[in-house]
N, C-alpha and C positions, 0 to 999 in steps of 0.2 A: 505494498498501500503506497502510499506518498500524503502529502500535504500539499495544497497549493494556496499561494498568497499574492495577494492584489492591494492595490492602494491609488489613488486619486482618480475615482472614478468624472468622478463633479455632476453625477446626476442633477439632469436639467429638462425641465419642458425647454427648454432652450434647444438640444442637442439631442432630440429623442432616438439620435441609433445607438448612443450610447448606453443609454436606458436596457434598448433591445438586445442589444448583442452582450449586455451581462444579462440578462434572463434568459437568454439562448444561453449560455456560458453555465448558469444556474442550473440549467431544466437539462443539461447533459453532461460536460467534459468536469465541473464537480460534484456531479453523483457520483464519480468513479475513484472520488478520494476520500479518504477519511477523516480528512478537518479541512475548516476552506478559514484561512485568517484576512481581514479586512482593516489594514493601518491606516485606516483613515481617511475624509474628505470622498467617502462614499457618495456623498452626496452635495451638490454647490452651495445649499446652506441646509437646516433642522432647524426648525423655529421653539422646539419641545416634542413631544411624545405625544402629543394632540394635534398633530400635522395633519392638515388634511389634503395637502397637495395628488391627485391621482396619477402623476406619476411617479412618487416614491410612494404612495402605499400601495402601485402590483410591483415593483420593487422588493417590500416589505414580504409581499403576498409569496412572491417566487424565494426571498430569504427563510419562509415558514415552513414552505415545501420542502426545501435542503434539508432542514435541520429533522424535520421527520421521517426523512426517507432517512436518517440515521447519522449524515455525517455533522460534524461536531463543526459548530460555527462560534467565531471569537474575532470580534469587530472591535475594534481601537477608534478614541475621537481622534478627529483631525482639525486642523485648523478652521475649517468650513461648518464642521459637523457636531461640535463640542457640546452637544447638550445632551447628550442621549442620555434613556433615566430607563429604569425599573418598564416603565412600558413599551419602552423599545424591546428589550431582551424578551419580557412575555409576545408581544406582536412577533417577533422573528425566530424566536425556539434560539438564542444566541448566549454567549456570554460577552460581556463587558471587560475588557480589558484595559490595567493600569499602563497610562504610560511612561517611561517604559516596564516593560516587563521580560524577563529573561523563561523560555519556553525549553525543554530540552525535549526531542523526540531523535529515533533512529541512532539515538548516542551522542548527540554532538546538543549541546545548550547552547542557546542564540538570543543577542539580545533583541528585541522587536521592540519600535519606536515608530511613532509615524515621522519625526525627522523634521519637524518645527523647531523641536526644542536645542536641536544642535546648531542653528543659521545664529549664531549668537553676534555675530558683527553686522548684524541688523537691531540694532538697540529700539530704535521706534517700538517694533512691532516684539521685542521682548518684553516691554512695557504693556503692549496691549493685550500680550498672550496673557502675562500676568492678572491682569484686569478682569477679564472676559472668564480666565479660570477659577476664579473666587466664587466659591459656593454663597455668599451674601450676594454677591453681585448677581449670579447665575437664579437665585432665587427671587431677588428682584424681577428680573428681565423677565421670568416665566410668569410672573402672577399677572403680566398686560395683557391685555385683550390678544388674542393670535392676531387681528387683521394691523396690528399695531406691530409684532414683533415681526410679524410679513416685512410691512414698511420697513422700520430698521433691517433687517436684515437685507433687501434690497442695496439701501444708502451704502451699510457694511461691504456688500459686494464690491459697489464702484470704488467707495473709497481706497478697497483693497487691491484693485486694478490700478489704481491712478497713482499709490505709494509704489509697486512694483512695479510699474513702468518706470520711476523717476528713479529709483536703486542702481547703481553697478552690477552688475551681472554676479563681479564675486560675492556681496552682499546677499546675495540669495540663496548661498549654496551653505554647506557645511561650513563650520569652521574645525580648523585641525586641532587644536589647542584641547577643544572643547569637544571630537572625538577622542582624542589620546585618551582624557581623562574618565568620557562614559567609560572606554574599555574597562580602565582599571578599574572604579569602581565596579562597575558588572563581573569582575573579572572571569569572563567569556573572552573568547577569540574571534567573535562573528557575530556581527552587528547586521540589523538587516533593517532598511525604514525606507521611506517615500518621501513626500512633500515634496523634493526639488524636481520632481519629473525628468531625472537625469539617469535614465538608466542605466545604469552597469557595473563592475565588481571591479574593488579596489585593494592592493594589496598592500600591508601597510607595515612596518617594526615597530613595535612598541617593548622599551628595556628590552630589545635581542630577541623579541619573540615576536613570528609572525602570526599578524591579523589582517584580517578578512572585510570590508564594509559593501553588503550590498544593496543598492539600489532600486526598487522598484520603477518601473518608470507611468506615466499616465498612459489615459487609454482614449484622449483627444482622435487619432486617427486611426488607432490599432489598439485591440487590448496586449495590454504587460502581463503577463503570470510570472511567478513563482513556483519554483516546484521544486520541495521539499521532499529525498527519499535516502534510503541508506548509500546510497553515492554520494553525497552531497544537497546543494541548493544549485541552480541554471536558472536563470532568465531566458525566459521565451516571449516572443510575440504572436499573439493570431490575428490574421488579417479581417478589413470589417466587410461583411456581404452588405450589400444595394439595403437600405431601405425598405423593406414591403410595406406595400398597398392598403 
């Protein structure tokens, strides 16, 4: 058996082909796996477990069908969808993972994280991240009417896009010193994350020992999938079929 890892789908009504491909993935390839890990930004936005967006609810139903099929389902919050709660867990049959989390499978311990906390060169974003991950801030936000939350999420997306466009490319990637520190704290030699959309495998030496950082890609033009089995972790892409009528 094997496990599958994905991230950064950013499913949204504006890009229906991504949602359709993911549902096909859940109904096909994912059912052959022992587990599926989603490392954040499954949705472009998640305004709370009372979200009624039909595009997101269709994905929720497909996730529930996958977990009902016997596939272990684990979901980690990203920087776009950090408001998952117990209602989301029940609706999908998933287990929410703390960011970061060390997972051991096939004799290998791997540190899983969304990846945004590694991008410490972007100081304004890190301040924003600390604010919106604060439980009291989240409680106040979730107490707002759903329509208000939806408007605020839209404004936040626009602000995020503007901020990203103004930042130098290097600021949007991980900080090497932060990566080293995280490796040392976790006590593992493999790190798997998303967020940067820069799919690839990087080998580095820390304290004279080889370490591997694996980055899942996004789903903007094709599906990026990490396959984790007894041979290790490898990255693959799945082409997207034309959107069905």
